[in-house]
N, C-alpha and C positions, 0 to 999 in steps of 0.2 A: 221665822216667817210670822207674820200677824195672821190673824183670822181672815183678813181681806187679802191675803197673799202678797202683801208689801213687805218689803225688807227694811230693817231699820239697822243702821250701822252704829257701832260703838264709836267714840271719839278716834281711836287708834285705826278702826277700821275705815272710818271716812279719810283719815290722814293717807293710809296706804291706797285708797282708791283714788284720790286727788294726785298722789305722786305718780301713780301708773297712767292716769290720764294725760298728765303733763309729758310723760316719757313718750307716749302714743303720739301726741300731737306734734312733739318735737322730731321724732323719727320721721313721721309721715311728711312734714314739711321739707325736711332735709332730703328725703328720697325724691320727692317730686322735684325739688330744686336741681337734683343730679340727673333729671330725665327719666325717672321711673314713672309709668302711667299711675295715675292716681289709685285705681282699683288694687294694683300689685302693690304699690306704697303702703296702703292701708293694711293690707294682709301681711306684709313684711314687718311693718311697724308693730303689729300685734304680737308678732313673735319676739321681737326685739324688747319691747317693754317689760316682758316678764323674764327676760334673761339677765339683762344687765342690772347690776345692784345699785342702789340709789347712790351709795358712795362714788362709785365709777361715774355714774351720771352727773353728779355735781361737779 
């Protein structure tokens, strides 16, 4: 963390963050399409994005 309390990611850290966000958006959209209310879909997607491996996701 920098002196101004901002975070700087390494290239690898940025890649992991982008992959995680991609999974989150994917699962959120799929859950909403399946009829899950948006708030629940967001919460469930948050759990799923950290559980599934990138290999399985691809």
